[in-house]
N, C-alpha and C positions, 0 to 999 in steps of 0.2 A: 609550632607541634600540640596536639588537641589532645589535655589533661582523661585519662576516665570521666572525673566529672559534667565536663565540658563536651565529652561521648555521652554521658546520661542524661543530661542532660533536653540535648539535642532528641535521640529517641524519646524523652517522657511526652516533650513539645512535638514530634511528629502523632507517636501515639494516641493524645487532647485533640490534634487539629482535624475539623469536622472536614467532610467530602466537599463542603463550596470551593472550605481554604486552600485543602489539593489541590483543587481543581487549577481554584484560580491564579497557586503556584506557577502550576503546569501551562500552564496558556501563558504565562509570564517569562517563565524559560527560557533567554533567545538563539540557545543550546541547541532546544529543541521545540523547536516549532509544529502545534497541530498539523494530525496531516488531515489535503484538501480530498473530497469525496474523492474527485481522478487517484488520490498516491490511493485509498485506502480501496478503490475497487481494483487497485495490479496486484493487491494481494492474494496471493495462494492458500481457499481452507482446506487444509490435509482432511479434511471428514470429505470434501465431494470429491475427490480423486476417488476413485475405481482402487482396488490395489487390497490382499489379504492384512499384510498389515500395515503399521507405518513408517520405517524406511521402504518398504514397497512403496507408498503411495509418496513420501520421499522424494524420490529416485524419478516417480514421475512426473512430479513437481517441476524439481530443474531441468527436467528433457524440457519441458513446455517452457519453461522459463530462458532459453537460448532464442539468439537472435540471427537469422539471414540477413544477409546482403543483399540488397536487390536495389533496380535503378526502376525510380514509376516516375509519370509523371499526373501528377496534378491536377486541376484550375486552379489556376492563380489566387483567385477570392480565397479560395480554401485551404494554401499553404500560409495566405494572410492569418487568415483568419488563429490559427494554430497557433503561428509563429507567433502573434502579440497575445499569447497567454505566457511568453518567455519560455525558459532556460525547462526543460523536458518536454518540447514541443511535441518530439517523436511518439516518446512512449503516451503522450493523451491521441495520440492518429492512431495508436494503435491497438490503445484504448476502445475508441470506438467501430475502430471495425471488428476488433474480438468480442464486443458488445452485437452487431447488427450479426458476425458468422454464430453466437452461439443462440442470439435469436432465432436465426434459418433455421438452425437442429436444431430446435427443439418444437418448431411446427412441425415439423416433420418428424417428432419423433425421435429421438437424436442425439446422443450425449457427444462430449468429447472421447 
């Protein structure tokens, strides 16, 4: 069990840690590896979602996150390419399709 003295020492150590040390500790944490660019691309920024309140924006973001099951056929080399990326390859494929969709909509002056 941690004593008050131990806790105070730990908090002092954290307060005196440089940004570089904090970053190195975060990167080395096996329980929380850094997110990849593809994972970060899957995040939704609430400020980019239209709506009058934070709650309204959040609800719209949740609706967007719902997935729809479909049957689709893709070229074998395309599927193999995404499968080679490992677990989560379907989410990566979804992100690639979303990027194409958003680029097309932006070219037309539309937004989601």
